[in-house]
N, C-alpha and C positions, 0 to 999 in steps of 0.2 A: 517222121512227126507229122501227128493227125491234123495238128489246128495251129494254126498262125495269124499271128496278128503282127501289123506295125502303129509304132507312134514317134510324134515329133517328122512328122514327114518324112517316115522311112529312114531315121536316123537308126530309130532302135528296132529290134526285131523281138516279139513273143512268141514263144513254142513249150511246148509239152516233150517232154519226152520216155516215148513208146506209151505205158504205161501209170506213169507217173502222175504224181497229183497234183506237184509245185506247177508251176510256170515259170522257165529260165527266161532271162534277157541276153541279148545279145548285141555289140555296136564296134563297128568298123572305124579306129583313130589312130592317127599315126603310123598308119601304114600295119597296122594290126590287129587283129579280131580280141575282142574282149568277153565275156562270157562269166555271168553267176548268176545262181537262184533267187529267183523274188520272196521263196519260200511261203507264198500266196496260194490258195488255192482258187480266191476268187479275180476273174482276170481283171475286175473293174481297182481292186487293190492291186494286183500284179504292177498294172497300168502305173499307178502312181512312186508304188517304190522302182522300179525301172527307169520311169521319169525322170526321180531324185538321183539316181546312182547315176546314172547318164552324166548331168551336169558337177556331180562331185567327180567322178572319173575325169571331167575334161577339165575341169579348173587343177583338180591335180597334175594332168600333164604338162598343161600348160605352165605351171611352178615348176619343170624338171624334176619332178620326181611321180613316182606311182607307191601313195600313199593307199592306194582301195585294193584289197586285194580281191582278185581275177581267178576265172578257173577255165583253166584249158588253154593257160596263154603265159609268155612268162614277160617280167616286165618290162614295159617298153624306156627307149631310152630316152635323156632329159630331151624337151624338148623345146628352140628356140624360139619364144612369142613376144609379139611386141607389148608394150608397155600398155597396162589399162588406163583409160580417157581420166587426165587431169584436169580437164573446164570443170569449172564449177557452175553450180545448177543456175545461178542470177544471170551467168554469160547466156549458157542456153536458151533460159525463158524470155532474156528481152530480146534475143535474136529472134526466137519463133513470136514475140509480141508485133516486132515490123514485119514478118512477113503473114501473119496473119491477116493484118490490118490494112495491105494491101491486096490479099488474093481472094478477103471475103468482104472488098469495099462494095462489090455491085452485085451479091448475092444475100448478105446478113444485113439486116438493120442498125443504124451508127448505135440505137443504144444497145443491144444488144455486144456488139464489139465493143463498147465501153464500158458494162459490167463485167464482161469475160475478163479487159484487160485490168480491172478492178481487184478480180478474187484472186487473177496473180500475184500481182504488186502488194496488195492489201493481206495474204495469207499465205501464197506459195512461198513465194518468195523472204519474206524474215524467216519462214521454220526451217527451209532447206539450202536455201541460199548461197552456206559459206561449203556444202557437201560438196564432194563432186558426183556424178552419174553413177557410178557403179555404188554409189555407199549409200543408195537410194533405195535400201530393201523391201520387204514384205511389210516388215518387223518394224522399219522406221515408217513405213506409212498408215501402219498401225497407230504408232504414235501421234502422227498427227493427226489422228480420228479421237483418241484421246484429248489431245491438247485442244481439241477446237471445241471439245463438249464441256471438259471441265473449267479450262482456260477463256472461255469468252466474256466480252464486254458485258458490263452489269449484268453479271451473273445468270442470263438467259443462255440457254446451248441456243443454237445453231439448228435450224428444222434438217428433217432427214435429207430433205433436195436438195438442200443449198450446199453440206456437204459434199453429194451425190456431184453438182454440178462442180463442185471443186477438183473432185478425183477424177472427172470428166478430160479438164483442163491440166492437171498433172499429166496424164495419160497421152492428151495430145503434143505437150512437152517432151516427154518423155520418146513417145514414138518419132518424130521429130530428130531429134538426135542421135535412135537407132539409126533412122535412115542415112543419116551421117557419117555413120561407125564408129559413133562414141558410147555406143552400148551394145552389148550382142544380144538381148534378150528384157523384155517388159520383164519387171516383177511383179508377183502375184497383188492385182489393186482389191480383190475382192474380198468384203470384211471377213475375219476369219471364223465369227459366230451367224455371220447371215443365216437369216431365215426369211419364209415367206413373209410376207408384208398383210395384215390384214386391209382388206379394202372398204370404204367408210363411202358413203354415198355423200355427194357432193353437198351443202349448205343450203336451202333452196324454203322458198316458202308456199306452204298449201295454201289451198282457196280461202281458208281464213284468215288466215297468215297475211296475204296479198292483199285482203281486203280490209284490212286493217293497217297496211304501208300505204295505200291509196287514197283510205279516207283520211289520215294524218296528213298525209301530202297535203291534200286538198283543206283540210283549217286551218293549213300553214298561208293558201291563197286568201282564204276568205277571212280570216284573222291574223294577219302579219303582225309579230311583235316588233319590228321596224317596217316603217310605211315604203323607206327608200328600198329595200331589201326585195319588194315586192314582184317586181321580176325575176328576181331567182327562183322564189317559191312558184312559181308559174311554169316557168323553163322546169323546176324538179320534178312536179306533178308530171307532166307530160310524158317526160323523161323516164318515170316508173312505169307511166300506162304502154309508151312507146317500146320499151326495151323487152318488156313482158309480153308484150304481142307478136314479137320479132326473133326475137332468140341471138340477137349480135352481142358481137364482144362489147365488152366496154371502148376499148382499144378502136375497133370499127367501126365504134358510133362516134367517138371523137373525130374520127377522119370526114365522118359524111358532110358531105354539103347538099342544098337542097337540090340541085339537081342533078344529084345521085336517087332522087324518088319520083315513084311517077303514080299520080293516083289511077288505076284502071277497074276493070269490070271483067272479071275473071273468066274464063269462056265455059270452065269447067261446071264450076260453084254457081257461078252467077250472082255472085257477091263481088262488092267493091272493095277490093282490097290493094294496098302496097306492093310495088315492084322494085327491090333496091337493088345498085348497084354495089358488092361491100366492097372496101379494099383493106384486105387487113393482114397477116399473119400467112394465111395460104393465098397471096397473091388479090386477085382480081375475080372476087363466084358473085353469085346473085340470090335473093331471097325473097321470098311472097311471103307475107306479114296475113294474118289474120284481119280480120274485117274491123276489129275494135282500135285498130291504130291508126286509124285513115282518121277521124277528128283530131286525135293529139297532134296529129301532122297538118292539120287542115291550124288548127290554132295557133302551131309553131309558127307557120308561111305567113299566118296574117296578123301577128303581132309583134307591134313596132320593138325595133334593138335600138338601145342606147349605145353609142358610140364608144365606148368604152366596154364592149359587151363581156369581152372576156376579165376583166377584173379582178382582183378580190373581193370578196363580196367585207371584210374587214373594212376596205376603203372607206372613210368617211367625205362624202360625196355630196353634192346638193343637188341643183335639179339637172338635168341632162339633156340634151341635145335627142331627141331621138328621128329614127329613120326608118323605113322600109326595108324588108331583106328584099336579096340581090340572090341569081342564082350559084356562085360561088361562094358565098357567105357558110362559113362551119353551119350544121344543125344544132349543135350542143358545144358553143364555145367554153372556155374557161374550164376550171376544176369542179367538182361536183360532188369530190368525195368524203370533204369534212362537213358538209351540212347532211348528206344519207348517213351520215355515220352518225349524226348527231338525231337524227329522226328515229332510227333503228334503234339508238339508246334510250331513249324518250321513251318508247311503244315497249321496249325489252322484247326487241328482235333481233337483236345483235346475234345471240351464238341460239341454234338448236337446240333441241332434247339430247343432243349428242356431242355437243359441246364445238362441233360445228361453226367457225366463225363468218357472220353473213358479212355482202359487200354488194355492190352494182355488179358485179358477176353472177350475184346469185341469183338476179331477174332473168340470167340466161337459162340458169338451168330450173327458174320455176316455168319459162316456155315450154322446154323441155319435158319436164312429167306433167305440168297442166295437158301437152298433146298425147301423150302415152296413156294417160287418165280417161280421155274423152275417145282413145281408141286408135290414133292416126298410125298408120303401117310408118314402122321405125325404120325402114331402111329412107323412104320419104322424106323424115324429121332429119334424118345424117344427112340427108343432099342437102337441105335447107338450109339446117344451120353450119355447113360445112363441114363439118364430121366426121366418124366412121362408126359403123353400125355395132363395131366391137367397144366401142367406147361408151356410146350410149349404154348399151347391156351391162359392160363394168362397174359403172359408177352413177349411171339413173334408172335403168330398170330393174336393177336387182333389188329394188328396198317398196316398190309401188306393189303393193295387193293387187291392185287392179289387172294389172299383166297377167294374173293366174287365172287359166279358166278353170272355176271348177266342178264344169261338166267333164271337159276331158281328166281331171284331176280325181274326182271319184266316180267313175267309173265302172259298173259291178256286172259281173257276167253272168248271165241268168240260170235259177236255179232249175236241178228238173224238177216235172210234175211229179209226184210218188203216185203209186197204181194202187187199186185198195189190197195189192199182196204187200204192199212195202217196197216194189220195185221200181223203178224209173219206167215212162214207157218209151219206147225206141222206133225213129221212123228210121226212111231209109237211109238218112246221112246222120245217125245216132240219136242221140236223147232227146224227146222234146217234151 
C-alpha cells in the first residue's frame, strides 16, 4: 500500500492496492475488519463515499444485521445495542435554555440571551418539538429552512443572517444532547446548495450625501415643525455630527455618559479632539475623534436638559423644567431611530444606489470610509473603531476607488532604445 489516509478520527482507513486506480476503505467494527472499494479515483470523493459507508455499516450492525456487502470479511453477528434516545427535542431544548441562561449570565448581554431564547421557543421548538433527537436529520433541517422562507409571517422571508442564527441555536442544542449521550453525531447543518455569498459594502453616506443629511438636521433646528420638539432636533443634529466624527456604534453611543468624554489637545496632531472611553460589545475600549466632533459635544454639554429627557417625541407636554447636565447623565438619552428614519426618507437618503438600507449605524460606516478616503492608515482606523483590519478591507475598503494607487497599478516597464541598425543598445547590465 503506497498511500494511506485516515478519516473520522482514525475510525476509517483509506488506501490503494498496488497499482490499483480506486481507493479502498476499511473499518474495525464489532471485533471484525470490514473492507470495500470506494470505486473512486479522487481522494476527496473517496473520503465522502467512505464516510457514508462507515455510518451505514455501523447502523446496520446496531440493528443486528449486516445489510451492507463487505469485501474480505464474514457477516458480523447480531449485536445488542442500546435503544436510541426517545427524548423529545422540546425537552432537550428547555433543558438547554436553563443551562444557557445560567452559564452565559456573566459573559453575554441580557438582550442577547433573551433573543437567543426567543429564537428557540418561537421557531425551533414549534417545528422540531415533537421529534426525538435521532429523527432530526439533515433532510429535516433542510425542510426547516424551506418552511422559514415559504411560511414566514407577513410573506416576507427572513434574512439569511436570521436563519443562520437559528441554525446556530439548533447546533448548540444538538451538541448539548450529544454530550449527554442522547445523540451519536451531529447531522449535516450546512445548506445543501450553499455557495459563497456576494460581499456587498455597507450602506454609508458619501461626502455630498453626508452634507445633505447634516444640513437637513440643521434646518429642523432653525425651522422646527413643532416648537416643543426643538430640543430633540438639536440633539439629532449634534448626534449626526458626533457619530460621523467618532465612528462609534449606536449601542456604544447609547451607553455614553458625559464623564466618559474628555476634550484634550492631541500631542501628535496638535488638534483639539475628544478622547472617549467606550463601553460596547467588545468590552471597554478607547476612541479618539476628529476635531469636528468637539463643537457638537460642547453644545451637548451646555444644552439644558428637560427632566424627562428620554421620553418619546409623541408625548404631548407643555412647559418643562430644565436643568444643567451632570457627569453621570447619558449624552444621548431616549430613542432616535424614528426621527432619523423620517429625515432619511424626506431627503431620499434611506437607500443607497445598491439598495442598502441606511440607519444610524451608517454614520459609523461613513466615518470609516471618509477616513480611508483621506488617506488614513487602515490599521489605526481598525484600532480606533475597535474592529479588525480584515473587516474593514472586506466591507469598506473594497469599494473605495481612492484606496487604489494608480501610480502602482499603471507602472510600465521601460522599453529599450533602438539603435541606427534597429537593434537595442546594450550596457554592462543589459539593454539601455
